[in-house]
N, CA, C and O atoms as a Tinker XYZ file with bonds, in Angstrom:
   316  protein
     1  N    -20.250000   -9.118000  -35.998000    73     2
     2  CA   -19.538000   -8.514000  -34.895000    64     1     3
     3  C    -18.049000   -8.823000  -35.055000    63     2     4     5
     4  O    -17.660000   -9.979000  -35.218000    81     3
     5  N    -17.254000   -7.814000  -35.009000    73     3     6
     6  CA   -15.817000   -7.969000  -35.195000    64     5     7
     7  C    -15.137000   -8.166000  -33.846000    63     6     8     9
     8  O    -15.466000   -7.485000  -32.875000    81     7
     9  N    -14.209000   -9.080000  -33.790000    73     7    10
    10  CA   -13.490000   -9.379000  -32.542000    64     9    11
    11  C    -12.437000   -8.312000  -32.270000    63    10    12    13
    12  O    -11.650000   -7.964000  -33.151000    81    11
    13  N    -12.429000   -7.810000  -31.072000    73    11    14
    14  CA   -11.424000   -6.839000  -30.654000    64    13    15
    15  C    -10.123000   -7.552000  -30.360000    63    14    16    17
    16  O    -10.146000   -8.668000  -29.839000    81    15
    17  N     -8.997000   -6.952000  -30.672000    73    15    18
    18  CA    -7.699000   -7.579000  -30.449000    64    17    19
    19  C     -7.399000   -7.764000  -28.963000    63    18    20    21
    20  O     -6.569000   -8.602000  -28.612000    81    19
    21  N     -8.037000   -7.024000  -28.103000    73    19    22
    22  CA    -7.784000   -7.151000  -26.670000    64    21    23
    23  C     -8.559000   -8.303000  -26.040000    63    22    24    25
    24  O     -8.301000   -8.661000  -24.891000    81    23
    25  N     -9.495000   -8.884000  -26.763000    73    23    26
    26  CA   -10.283000   -9.983000  -26.239000    64    25    27
    27  C     -9.615000  -11.317000  -26.566000    63    26    28    29
    28  O     -9.060000  -11.507000  -27.648000    81    27
    29  N     -9.685000  -12.231000  -25.602000    73    27    30
    30  CA    -9.127000  -13.557000  -25.804000    64    29    31
    31  C    -10.215000  -14.505000  -26.273000    63    30    32    33
    32  O    -11.365000  -14.412000  -25.841000    81    31
    33  N     -9.845000  -15.410000  -27.154000    73    31    34
    34  CA   -10.761000  -16.427000  -27.632000    64    33    35
    35  C    -10.537000  -17.729000  -26.892000    63    34    36    37
    36  O     -9.696000  -17.806000  -25.996000    81    35
    37  N    -11.283000  -18.744000  -27.261000    73    35    38
    38  CA   -11.183000  -20.049000  -26.626000    64    37    39
    39  C     -9.798000  -20.660000  -26.817000    63    38    40    41
    40  O     -9.242000  -21.245000  -25.887000    81    39
    41  N     -9.246000  -20.528000  -28.009000    73    39    42
    42  CA    -7.908000  -21.076000  -28.274000    64    41    43
    43  C     -6.858000  -20.368000  -27.415000    63    42    44    45
    44  O     -5.917000  -21.001000  -26.935000    81    43
    45  N     -7.018000  -19.067000  -27.223000    73    43    46
    46  CA    -6.079000  -18.321000  -26.373000    64    45    47
    47  C     -6.147000  -18.813000  -24.933000    63    46    48    49
    48  O     -5.123000  -18.931000  -24.260000    81    47
    49  N     -7.355000  -19.097000  -24.467000    73    47    50
    50  CA    -7.532000  -19.590000  -23.109000    64    49    51
    51  C     -6.819000  -20.921000  -22.913000    63    50    52    53
    52  O     -6.079000  -21.098000  -21.946000    81    51
    53  N     -7.046000  -21.864000  -23.842000    73    51    54
    54  CA    -6.413000  -23.177000  -23.708000    64    53    55
    55  C     -4.898000  -23.110000  -23.868000    63    54    56    57
    56  O     -4.167000  -23.844000  -23.202000    81    55
    57  N     -4.435000  -22.244000  -24.736000    73    55    58
    58  CA    -2.983000  -22.099000  -24.910000    64    57    59
    59  C     -2.349000  -21.583000  -23.623000    63    58    60    61
    60  O     -1.289000  -22.066000  -23.225000    81    59
    61  N     -2.974000  -20.618000  -22.971000    73    59    62
    62  CA    -2.434000  -20.086000  -21.715000    64    61    63
    63  C     -2.565000  -21.116000  -20.595000    63    62    64    65
    64  O     -1.663000  -21.254000  -19.768000    81    63
    65  N     -3.675000  -21.831000  -20.567000    73    63    66
    66  CA    -3.917000  -22.814000  -19.513000    64    65    67
    67  C     -2.929000  -23.970000  -19.588000    63    66    68    69
    68  O     -2.419000  -24.414000  -18.559000    81    67
    69  N     -2.653000  -24.458000  -20.782000    73    67    70
    70  CA    -1.781000  -25.609000  -20.964000    64    69    71
    71  C     -0.329000  -25.230000  -21.224000    63    70    72    73
    72  O      0.514000  -26.104000  -21.428000    81    71
    73  N     -0.040000  -23.959000  -21.218000    73    71    74
    74  CA     1.325000  -23.465000  -21.433000    64    73    75
    75  C      1.924000  -24.018000  -22.728000    63    74    76    77
    76  O      3.071000  -24.462000  -22.771000    81    75
    77  N      1.112000  -23.975000  -23.768000    73    75    78
    78  CA     1.586000  -24.431000  -25.069000    64    77    79
    79  C      2.648000  -23.457000  -25.554000    63    78    80    81
    80  O      2.432000  -22.246000  -25.610000    81    79
    81  N      3.786000  -24.009000  -25.899000    73    79    82
    82  CA     4.882000  -23.166000  -26.355000    64    81    83
    83  C      5.211000  -23.523000  -27.791000    63    82    84    85
    84  O      5.359000  -24.693000  -28.142000    81    83
    85  N      5.321000  -22.501000  -28.604000    73    83    86
    86  CA     5.602000  -22.712000  -30.023000    64    85    87
    87  C      6.963000  -23.354000  -30.225000    63    86    88    89
    88  O      7.153000  -24.104000  -31.183000    81    87
    89  N      7.922000  -23.072000  -29.336000    73    87    90
    90  CA     9.255000  -23.642000  -29.534000    64    89    91
    91  C      9.246000  -25.164000  -29.353000    63    90    92    93
    92  O     10.051000  -25.854000  -29.979000    81    91
    93  N      8.362000  -25.698000  -28.516000    73    91    94
    94  CA     8.238000  -27.150000  -28.385000    64    93    95
    95  C      7.744000  -27.763000  -29.689000    63    94    96    97
    96  O      8.301000  -28.747000  -30.177000    81    95
    97  N      6.685000  -27.168000  -30.250000    73    95    98
    98  CA     6.115000  -27.700000  -31.482000    64    97    99
    99  C      7.087000  -27.542000  -32.648000    63    98   100   101
   100  O      7.178000  -28.421000  -33.504000    81    99
   101  N      7.812000  -26.425000  -32.685000    73    99   102
   102  CA     8.828000  -26.246000  -33.717000    64   101   103
   103  C      9.944000  -27.269000  -33.556000    63   102   104   105
   104  O     10.476000  -27.773000  -34.545000    81   103
   105  N     10.300000  -27.576000  -32.309000    73   103   106
   106  CA    11.333000  -28.576000  -32.052000    64   105   107
   107  C     10.916000  -29.956000  -32.525000    63   106   108   109
   108  O     11.707000  -30.677000  -33.134000    81   107
   109  N      9.677000  -30.320000  -32.245000    73   107   110
   110  CA     9.170000  -31.620000  -32.704000    64   109   111
   111  C      9.185000  -31.664000  -34.226000    63   110   112   113
   112  O      9.594000  -32.661000  -34.821000    81   111
   113  N      8.742000  -30.590000  -34.848000    73   111   114
   114  CA     8.693000  -30.556000  -36.311000    64   113   115
   115  C     10.093000  -30.660000  -36.921000    63   114   116   117
   116  O     10.269000  -31.305000  -37.954000    81   115
   117  N     11.085000  -30.031000  -36.293000    73   115   118
   118  CA    12.436000  -30.085000  -36.845000    64   117   119
   119  C     13.113000  -31.431000  -36.581000    63   118   120   121
   120  O     13.998000  -31.827000  -37.339000    81   119
   121  N     12.715000  -32.141000  -35.522000    73   119   122
   122  CA    13.318000  -33.434000  -35.204000    64   121   123
   123  C     12.754000  -34.574000  -36.053000    63   122   124   125
   124  O     13.441000  -35.558000  -36.326000    81   123
   125  N     11.512000  -34.428000  -36.459000    73   123   126
   126  CA    10.849000  -35.504000  -37.202000    64   125   127
   127  C     11.106000  -35.382000  -38.699000    63   126   128   129
   128  O     11.093000  -34.289000  -39.264000    81   127
   129  N     11.336000  -36.516000  -39.314000    73   127   130
   130  CA    11.378000  -36.577000  -40.772000    64   129   131
   131  C     10.021000  -37.146000  -41.179000    63   130   132   133
   132  O      9.778000  -38.344000  -41.028000    81   131
   133  N      9.150000  -36.306000  -41.686000    73   131   134
   134  CA     7.748000  -36.640000  -41.866000    64   133   135
   135  C      7.453000  -37.457000  -43.119000    63   134   136   137
   136  O      6.377000  -38.050000  -43.204000    81   135
   137  N      8.349000  -37.514000  -44.087000    73   135   138
   138  CA     8.076000  -38.222000  -45.347000    64   137   139
   139  C      7.752000  -39.705000  -45.142000    63   138   140   141
   140  O      6.779000  -40.182000  -45.726000    81   139
   141  N      8.528000  -40.468000  -44.333000    73   139   142
   142  CA     8.157000  -41.876000  -44.125000    64   141   143
   143  C      6.789000  -42.037000  -43.453000    63   142   144   145
   144  O      6.033000  -42.954000  -43.775000    81   143
   145  N      6.487000  -41.146000  -42.529000    73   143   146
   146  CA     5.185000  -41.193000  -41.855000    64   145   147
   147  C      4.079000  -40.932000  -42.874000    63   146   148   149
   148  O      3.051000  -41.610000  -42.884000    81   147
   149  N      4.306000  -39.947000  -43.720000    73   147   150
   150  CA     3.307000  -39.614000  -44.733000    64   149   151
   151  C      3.097000  -40.776000  -45.712000    63   150   152   153
   152  O      1.965000  -41.053000  -46.109000    81   151
   153  N      4.177000  -41.453000  -46.100000    73   151   154
   154  CA     4.044000  -42.609000  -46.999000    64   153   155
   155  C      3.240000  -43.727000  -46.343000    63   154   156   157
   156  O      2.396000  -44.346000  -46.990000    81   155
   157  N      3.497000  -43.989000  -45.054000    73   155   158
   158  CA     2.734000  -45.017000  -44.342000    64   157   159
   159  C      1.256000  -44.657000  -44.255000    63   158   160   161
   160  O      0.389000  -45.514000  -44.430000    81   159
   161  N      0.977000  -43.405000  -43.986000    73   159   162
   162  CA    -0.413000  -42.965000  -43.901000    64   161   163
   163  C     -1.114000  -43.119000  -45.250000    63   162   164   165
   164  O     -2.247000  -43.597000  -45.311000    81   163
   165  N     -0.455000  -42.723000  -46.312000    73   163   166
   166  CA    -1.059000  -42.837000  -47.642000    64   165   167
   167  C     -1.270000  -44.296000  -48.026000    63   166   168   169
   168  O     -2.288000  -44.642000  -48.626000    81   167
   169  N     -0.311000  -45.152000  -47.683000    73   167   170
   170  CA    -0.457000  -46.575000  -47.993000    64   169   171
   171  C     -1.617000  -47.179000  -47.205000    63   170   172   173
   172  O     -2.392000  -47.966000  -47.746000    81   171
   173  N     -1.737000  -46.816000  -45.942000    73   171   174
   174  CA    -2.814000  -47.336000  -45.110000    64   173   175
   175  C     -4.183000  -46.853000  -45.551000    63   174   176   177
   176  O     -5.181000  -47.547000  -45.360000    81   175
   177  N     -4.236000  -45.665000  -46.140000    73   175   178
   178  CA    -5.509000  -45.110000  -46.600000    64   177   179
   179  C     -5.798000  -45.439000  -48.063000    63   178   180   181
   180  O     -6.852000  -45.080000  -48.587000    81   179
   181  N     -4.860000  -46.122000  -48.719000    73   179   182
   182  CA    -5.055000  -46.461000  -50.124000    64   181   183
   183  C     -4.884000  -45.285000  -51.052000    63   182   184   185
   184  O     -5.459000  -45.270000  -52.141000    81   183
   185  N     -4.102000  -44.291000  -50.645000    73   183   186
   186  CA    -3.905000  -43.094000  -51.465000    64   185   187
   187  C     -2.538000  -43.065000  -52.147000    63   186   188   189
   188  O     -2.186000  -42.069000  -52.780000    81   187
   189  N     -1.765000  -44.146000  -52.026000    73   187   190
   190  CA    -0.403000  -44.101000  -52.549000    64   189   191
   191  C     -0.336000  -44.018000  -54.069000    63   190   192   193
   192  O      0.670000  -43.560000  -54.611000    81   191
   193  N     -1.372000  -44.444000  -54.761000    73   191   194
   194  CA    -1.355000  -44.407000  -56.223000    64   193   195
   195  C     -2.288000  -43.341000  -56.786000    63   194   196   197
   196  O     -2.510000  -43.286000  -57.995000    81   195
   197  N     -2.827000  -42.507000  -55.927000    73   195   198
   198  CA    -3.747000  -41.473000  -56.408000    64   197   199
   199  C     -4.966000  -42.050000  -57.081000    63   198   200   201
   200  O     -5.380000  -41.587000  -58.144000    81   199
   201  N     -5.543000  -43.064000  -56.462000    73   199   202
   202  CA    -6.667000  -43.789000  -57.048000    64   201   203
   203  C     -7.889000  -42.925000  -57.284000    63   202   204   205
   204  O     -7.965000  -41.781000  -56.834000    81   203
   205  N     -8.837000  -43.496000  -57.996000    73   203   206
   206  CA   -10.084000  -42.802000  -58.296000    64   205   207
   207  C    -10.892000  -42.681000  -57.014000    63   206   208   209
   208  O    -11.019000  -43.638000  -56.250000    81   207
   209  N    -11.422000  -41.517000  -56.795000    73   207   210
   210  CA   -12.221000  -41.296000  -55.599000    64   209   211
   211  C    -13.375000  -40.363000  -55.941000    63   210   212   213
   212  O    -13.334000  -39.624000  -56.925000    81   211
   213  N    -14.392000  -40.415000  -55.112000    73   211   214
   214  CA   -15.522000  -39.521000  -55.306000    64   213   215
   215  C    -15.781000  -38.794000  -53.997000    63   214   216   217
   216  O    -15.222000  -39.141000  -52.957000    81   215
   217  N    -16.619000  -37.803000  -54.062000    73   215   218
   218  CA   -16.938000  -37.044000  -52.876000    64   217   219
   219  C    -16.067000  -35.815000  -52.721000    63   218   220   221
   220  O    -15.260000  -35.503000  -53.597000    81   219
   221  N    -16.229000  -35.125000  -51.619000    73   219   222
   222  CA   -15.455000  -33.893000  -51.423000    64   221   223
   223  C    -13.968000  -34.191000  -51.236000    63   222   224   225
   224  O    -13.582000  -35.307000  -50.890000    81   223
   225  N    -13.155000  -33.186000  -51.468000    73   223   226
   226  CA   -11.705000  -33.332000  -51.328000    64   225   227
   227  C    -11.369000  -33.647000  -49.877000    63   226   228   229
   228  O    -11.921000  -33.046000  -48.957000    81   227
   229  N    -10.459000  -34.595000  -49.683000    73   227   230
   230  CA   -10.070000  -34.997000  -48.328000    64   229   231
   231  C     -8.995000  -34.068000  -47.771000    63   230   232   233
   232  O     -8.295000  -33.383000  -48.516000    81   231
   233  N     -8.880000  -34.061000  -46.452000    73   231   234
   234  CA    -7.802000  -33.324000  -45.809000    64   233   235
   235  C     -6.515000  -34.126000  -45.954000    63   234   236   237
   236  O     -6.566000  -35.355000  -46.016000    81   235
   237  N     -5.369000  -33.465000  -46.009000    73   235   238
   238  CA    -4.108000  -34.200000  -46.093000    64   237   239
   239  C     -3.922000  -35.121000  -44.885000    63   238   240   241
   240  O     -4.157000  -34.722000  -43.744000    81   239
   241  N     -3.498000  -36.358000  -45.154000    73   239   242
   242  CA    -3.364000  -37.361000  -44.101000    64   241   243
   243  C     -2.353000  -36.942000  -43.042000    63   242   244   245
   244  O     -2.575000  -37.166000  -41.852000    81   243
   245  N     -1.253000  -36.339000  -43.460000    73   243   246
   246  CA    -0.230000  -35.927000  -42.494000    64   245   247
   247  C     -0.755000  -34.833000  -41.575000    63   246   248   249
   248  O     -0.468000  -34.838000  -40.378000    81   247
   249  N     -1.511000  -33.910000  -42.116000    73   247   250
   250  CA    -2.113000  -32.854000  -41.300000    64   249   251
   251  C     -3.040000  -33.450000  -40.244000    63   250   252   253
   252  O     -2.995000  -33.048000  -39.082000    81   251
   253  N     -3.877000  -34.402000  -40.640000    73   251   254
   254  CA    -4.800000  -35.025000  -39.695000    64   253   255
   255  C     -4.041000  -35.816000  -38.624000    63   254   256   257
   256  O     -4.456000  -35.845000  -37.466000    81   255
   257  N     -2.936000  -36.453000  -39.004000    73   255   258
   258  CA    -2.104000  -37.176000  -38.045000    64   257   259
   259  C     -1.504000  -36.214000  -37.021000    63   258   260   261
   260  O     -1.481000  -36.508000  -35.826000    81   259
   261  N     -1.024000  -35.076000  -37.488000    73   259   262
   262  CA    -0.453000  -34.075000  -36.575000    64   261   263
   263  C     -1.519000  -33.536000  -35.619000    63   262   264   265
   264  O     -1.227000  -33.256000  -34.456000    81   263
   265  N     -2.732000  -33.394000  -36.101000    73   263   266
   266  CA    -3.829000  -32.952000  -35.236000    64   265   267
   267  C     -4.088000  -33.991000  -34.145000    63   266   268   269
   268  O     -4.322000  -33.636000  -32.990000    81   267
   269  N     -4.044000  -35.266000  -34.507000    73   267   270
   270  CA    -4.210000  -36.328000  -33.501000    64   269   271
   271  C     -3.101000  -36.285000  -32.453000    63   270   272   273
   272  O     -3.353000  -36.508000  -31.269000    81   271
   273  N     -1.875000  -35.999000  -32.888000    73   271   274
   274  CA    -0.773000  -35.864000  -31.929000    64   273   275
   275  C     -1.037000  -34.719000  -30.952000    63   274   276   277
   276  O     -0.848000  -34.877000  -29.746000    81   275
   277  N     -1.468000  -33.583000  -31.462000    73   275   278
   278  CA    -1.773000  -32.438000  -30.591000    64   277   279
   279  C     -2.884000  -32.775000  -29.608000    63   278   280   281
   280  O     -2.827000  -32.385000  -28.441000    81   279
   281  N     -3.895000  -33.499000  -30.078000    73   279   282
   282  CA    -4.984000  -33.900000  -29.188000    64   281   283
   283  C     -4.455000  -34.751000  -28.038000    63   282   284   285
   284  O     -4.858000  -34.558000  -26.890000    81   283
   285  N     -3.570000  -35.676000  -28.328000    73   283   286
   286  CA    -3.027000  -36.550000  -27.294000    64   285   287
   287  C     -2.121000  -35.787000  -26.341000    63   286   288   289
   288  O     -2.223000  -35.958000  -25.126000    81   287
   289  N     -1.250000  -34.961000  -26.860000    73   287   290
   290  CA    -0.276000  -34.239000  -26.036000    64   289   291
   291  C     -0.929000  -33.247000  -25.086000    63   290   292   293
   292  O     -0.475000  -33.063000  -23.956000    81   291
   293  N     -2.000000  -32.606000  -25.552000    73   291   294
   294  CA    -2.603000  -31.537000  -24.766000    64   293   295
   295  C     -3.992000  -31.884000  -24.220000    63   294   296   297
   296  O     -4.691000  -31.007000  -23.712000    81   295
   297  N     -4.391000  -33.135000  -24.319000    73   295   298
   298  CA    -5.664000  -33.567000  -23.750000    64   297   299
   299  C     -6.858000  -32.849000  -24.362000    63   298   300   301
   300  O     -7.805000  -32.504000  -23.655000    81   299
   301  N     -6.819000  -32.623000  -25.669000    73   299   302
   302  CA    -7.898000  -31.925000  -26.352000    64   301   303
   303  C     -8.930000  -32.915000  -26.868000    63   302   304   305
   304  O     -8.617000  -34.082000  -27.106000    81   303
   305  N    -10.132000  -32.459000  -27.036000    73   303   306
   306  CA   -11.207000  -33.291000  -27.538000    64   305   307
   307  C    -11.703000  -32.724000  -28.856000    63   306   308   309
   308  O    -11.605000  -31.520000  -29.092000    81   307
   309  N    -12.233000  -33.578000  -29.711000    73   307   310
   310  CA   -12.801000  -33.096000  -30.970000    64   309   311
   311  C    -14.309000  -32.957000  -30.887000    63   310   312   313
   312  O    -14.969000  -32.770000  -31.910000    81   311
   313  N    -14.858000  -33.043000  -29.705000    73   311   314
   314  CA   -16.308000  -32.926000  -29.530000    64   313   315
   315  C    -16.712000  -31.512000  -29.245000    63   314   316
   316  O    -17.898000  -31.232000  -29.070000    81   315
């Protein structure tokens, strides 16, 4: 079943409910220098040297950190 463009999805509902504005998120992204944060995340996860690992490919640490920030700011749950 193909989604009609006139129908709203769950993400659209939460965005309208919480008044999420792209300019706020763009502002945060432009104010932050993410490289030091990314280095700390990699060091804490033991990924700073590109060590040997097994299993499926992991998600980027910085991306997961940004998702955690969004969860906190907008009261979202991962359940």
